[in-house]
N, CA, C and O of each residue as an XYZ file, in Angstrom:
332
protein
N     117.754    134.259    115.496
C     116.985    133.877    114.698
C     117.355    132.430    114.206
O     116.833    131.421    114.681
N     118.325    132.418    113.188
C     118.976    131.613    112.268
C     119.723    130.756    113.242
O     119.823    129.529    113.239
N     120.332    131.809    114.248
C     121.264    130.955    115.194
C     120.545    129.922    116.116
O     121.294    128.955    116.255
N     119.577    129.789    116.681
C     118.540    129.336    116.964
C     118.357    128.025    116.452
O     118.883    127.027    116.947
N     117.630    128.026    115.484
C     117.192    127.257    114.405
C     118.087    126.058    113.974
O     117.705    124.896    113.836
N     119.819    126.725    113.713
C     120.859    125.799    113.260
C     120.899    125.067    114.690
O     120.538    123.901    114.847
N     121.275    125.712    115.482
C     121.477    125.199    116.996
C     120.617    123.920    117.351
O     121.119    122.869    117.749
N     118.918    124.180    117.114
C     118.338    123.296    117.420
C     118.679    121.696    116.389
O     118.569    120.525    116.752
N     119.040    122.170    115.255
C     119.085    120.804    114.212
C     120.524    120.407    114.536
O     120.672    119.287    114.047
N     121.383    120.704    114.988
C     122.776    120.365    115.520
C     122.484    119.576    116.921
O     123.285    118.697    117.240
N     121.601    119.796    117.594
C     121.656    118.944    118.762
C     120.367    118.077    118.808
O     120.040    117.382    119.770
N     119.639    118.216    117.576
C     118.552    117.161    117.415
C     119.175    115.918    116.364
O     118.627    114.815    116.368
N     120.261    116.174    115.546
C     120.864    115.407    114.609
C     121.794    114.669    115.673
O     121.966    113.451    115.616
N     122.551    115.696    116.916
C     123.653    114.849    117.482
C     122.608    113.394    118.624
O     122.968    112.231    118.801
N     121.415    114.037    119.138
C     120.537    113.131    119.868
C     120.043    111.774    118.952
O     119.751    110.706    119.491
N     120.000    111.997    117.474
C     118.993    110.885    116.726
C     120.576    110.220    116.441
O     120.647    109.025    116.156
N     121.579    110.887    116.516
C     122.584    109.508    116.069
C     123.304    108.638    117.238
O     124.087    107.710    117.032
N     122.878    109.132    118.529
C     122.955    107.959    119.076
C     122.002    107.227    119.400
O     122.232    106.431    120.311
N     120.586    107.232    118.768
C     119.567    106.509    119.040
C     119.758    104.737    119.105
O     120.747    104.516    118.406
N     119.351    103.723    119.521
C     119.066    102.162    118.883
C     117.782    101.894    118.773
O     116.822    102.086    119.519
N     117.935    101.333    117.532
C     116.605    100.842    116.850
C     115.940     99.418    117.743
O     114.771     99.041    117.652
N     116.977     98.795    118.569
C     116.368     97.640    119.173
C     116.631     96.365    118.687
O     117.057     96.166    117.549
N     116.338     95.277    119.701
C     116.509     94.161    118.688
C     115.747     93.336    118.302
O     116.053     92.162    118.090
N     114.471     93.904    118.131
C     114.003     93.491    116.162
C     114.551     94.059    115.315
O     115.289     93.346    114.635
N     114.504     95.045    115.064
C     115.435     95.963    113.953
C     116.985     94.836    114.080
O     116.982     94.264    112.990
N     117.921     94.437    114.695
C     118.948     93.981    114.570
C     118.973     92.698    114.469
O     120.020     92.085    114.258
N     117.552     92.000    114.640
C     117.024     90.667    114.164
C     116.576     90.487    112.805
O     116.557     89.368    112.293
N     116.238     91.462    112.232
C     116.048     91.881    111.019
C     117.092     91.829    110.275
O     117.177     90.947    109.420
N     118.194     92.859    110.472
C     118.876     92.633    109.769
C     120.062     91.521    109.841
O     120.828     91.127    108.961
N     119.966     91.245    110.880
C     120.891     89.710    111.010
C     120.489     88.650    110.282
O     121.251     87.738    109.961
N     119.138     88.715    109.946
C     118.319     87.469    109.124
C     118.825     87.658    107.354
O     119.029     86.834    106.462
N     118.879     88.854    107.402
C     118.686     89.226    106.073
C     117.689     89.506    105.433
O     118.008     89.978    104.342
N     116.448     89.436    105.606
C     115.178     89.447    105.394
C     114.204     89.914    106.345
O     114.107     89.629    107.539
N     113.444     90.731    105.582
C     111.842     90.936    106.259
C     110.661     89.958    106.081
O     110.196     89.661    104.981
N     110.149     89.411    107.450
C     109.403     88.487    107.388
C     108.014     89.650    107.500
O     107.963     90.413    108.465
N     107.016     89.673    106.498
C     105.617     90.041    106.498
C     104.456     88.968    106.172
O     104.285     88.232    105.200
N     103.632     89.187    107.512
C     102.042     88.298    107.248
C     101.149     89.319    106.431
O     100.886     90.506    106.627
N     100.767     88.400    105.415
C      99.769     88.647    104.666
C      98.731     88.049    104.500
O      98.695     86.819    104.542
N      97.412     88.979    104.222
C      96.117     88.431    104.328
C      95.929     87.935    103.026
O      96.174     88.614    102.029
N      95.456     86.652    102.984
C      95.215     86.003    101.117
C      93.794     86.321    101.303
O      93.258     85.971    100.251
N      93.257     86.611    101.780
C      91.247     86.635    101.674
C      91.121     88.228    102.019
O      90.453     88.663    102.957
N      91.908     89.058    101.066
C      91.649     90.778    100.922
C      91.885     90.722     99.786
O      92.917     90.066     99.639
N      91.404     91.130     98.666
C      91.485     91.471     97.477
C      91.989     92.763     97.398
O      91.347     93.702     97.869
N      93.175     92.936     96.801
C      93.908     94.070     96.717
C      95.082     95.055     97.825
O      95.691     96.121     97.734
N      94.894     93.711     99.073
C      96.125     94.143     99.712
C      97.141     93.292     99.448
O      98.281     93.757     99.455
N      96.916     91.748     99.135
C      98.163     91.026     99.193
C      97.453     89.943     98.528
O      96.477     89.427     99.071
N      97.933     89.511     97.231
C      97.436     88.430     96.381
C      99.114     88.083     95.246
O      99.801     88.721     94.448
N      99.092     86.584     95.900
C      99.975     86.314     94.620
C      99.320     85.680     93.255
O      98.329     84.963     93.116
N     100.252     86.217     92.296
C      99.989     85.425     90.999
C     100.415     84.173     90.829
O     100.833     83.513     91.780
N     100.341     83.590     89.287
C     100.656     82.781     89.321
C     101.724     81.892     89.105
O     101.789     80.693     88.835
N     102.806     83.074     89.352
C     104.254     82.541     89.483
C     104.985     82.743     90.955
O     106.146     82.704     91.364
N     103.801     82.957     91.474
C     103.966     83.470     93.155
C     104.617     84.622     93.813
O     105.077     84.634     94.955
N     104.597     85.861     92.714
C     104.779     87.413     92.988
C     103.284     87.707     93.453
O     102.184     87.424     92.978
N     103.770     88.489     94.733
C     102.772     88.645     95.247
C     102.476     90.387     95.080
O     103.315     91.288     95.102
N     101.554     90.449     94.974
C     101.207     92.069     94.577
C      99.930     92.698     95.587
O      99.124     91.905     96.073
N      99.823     94.151     95.851
C      98.774     94.658     96.596
C      99.502     95.466     97.503
O     100.730     95.444     97.588
N      98.780     96.153     98.156
C      99.206     97.726     99.129
C     100.138     96.808    100.192
O     101.364     96.920    100.201
N      99.471     95.959    101.018
C     100.303     95.465    101.715
C     102.140     94.802    101.698
O     103.181     94.913    102.346
N     101.536     94.026    100.358
C     102.934     93.633     99.340
C     104.197     94.778     99.042
O     105.414     94.735     98.863
N     103.211     95.731     99.099
C     104.217     96.921     97.971
C     104.795     97.541     99.915
O     105.999     97.708    100.109
N     104.259     97.672    100.533
C     104.428     98.596    102.336
C     105.379     97.841    102.303
O     106.460     98.333    101.980
N     105.305     96.320    102.639
C     106.419     95.696    102.935
C     107.642     95.324    102.111
O     108.395     94.568    102.726
N     108.059     95.660    100.845
C     108.861     95.538     99.821
C     109.298     97.031    100.391
O     110.486     97.022    100.716
N     108.699     98.224    100.585
C     108.966     99.423    100.575
C     110.103     99.467    101.903
O     111.091    100.194    102.004
N     109.612     98.456    102.844
C     110.416     98.427    104.393
C     111.487     97.650    104.396
O     112.307     97.667    105.314
N     111.571     96.912    103.383
C     112.702     95.883    102.989
C     113.807     97.136    102.374
O     114.960     97.322    102.761
N     113.213     97.750    101.526
C     114.226     98.502    101.017
C     114.753     99.354    101.912
O     115.949     99.496    102.164
N     113.804     99.943    102.409
C     114.202    101.168    103.707
C     115.518    100.255    104.780
O     116.576    100.763    105.153
N     115.070     98.906    105.067
C     115.874     98.541    106.419
C     116.752     98.191    105.476
O     117.702     98.970    105.542
N     116.928     97.254    104.473
C     118.001     96.319    104.162
C     118.509     96.429    102.802
O     119.168     95.558    102.235
N     118.116     97.711    102.244
C     118.484     98.058    100.831
C     117.908     97.490     99.512
O     118.150     97.933     98.389
N     117.170     96.522     99.795
C     116.557     95.966     98.431
C     115.030     95.380     99.022
O     114.579     94.923    100.072
N     114.582     95.688     97.720
C     112.747     95.520     98.226
C     112.567     93.915     98.201
O     111.685     93.359     98.855
N     113.623     93.124     97.266
C     113.492     91.695     97.205
C     113.560     90.794     98.656
O     113.344     89.582     98.666
N     113.828     91.425     99.636
C     114.596     90.409    100.651
C     113.520     90.721    101.165
O     113.679     91.538    102.071
N     112.098     90.326    100.925
C     110.837     89.875    102.016
C     110.563     88.559    102.005
O     110.756     88.103    100.877
N     110.208     87.780    102.752
C     109.627     86.442    103.128
C     108.089     86.923    103.606
O     107.872     87.264    104.769
N     106.941     86.905    102.461
C     105.660     86.750    102.707
C     104.820     85.318    103.485
O     104.817     84.192    102.987
N     104.231     85.646    104.624
C     104.184     84.583    105.127
C     102.631     84.793    105.364
O     102.212     85.713    106.065
N     101.679     83.735    104.634
C     100.553     84.041    104.138
C      99.459     83.855    105.416
O      99.748     82.961    106.212
N      98.518     84.446    105.614
C      97.520     84.210    106.931
C      96.223     84.646    106.895
O      95.836     84.911    105.757
N      95.246     84.841    107.975
C      93.921     85.573    107.748
C      93.465     86.182    108.915
O      93.804     86.044    110.091
N      92.336     87.128    108.172
C      92.029     87.755    109.756
C      91.617     86.915    110.956
O      91.419     87.452    112.046
């Protein structure tokens, strides 16, 4: 049982190691920042303060993605939009 689970884990890691994320992720990494469209009309999702710092769940999600992809949550370009 343990051998089967271990063999499955090794196989999964071998397959995942050869995966390629694609041109979109490559472009984000090459640009060095993540561009996020944020809706300025929905309170709590993305709202800039008086200093231009965005807050809200959409802004926080974008920062989390930038941290995961680029290693820095500040590497985000917010693009205001509407629904």
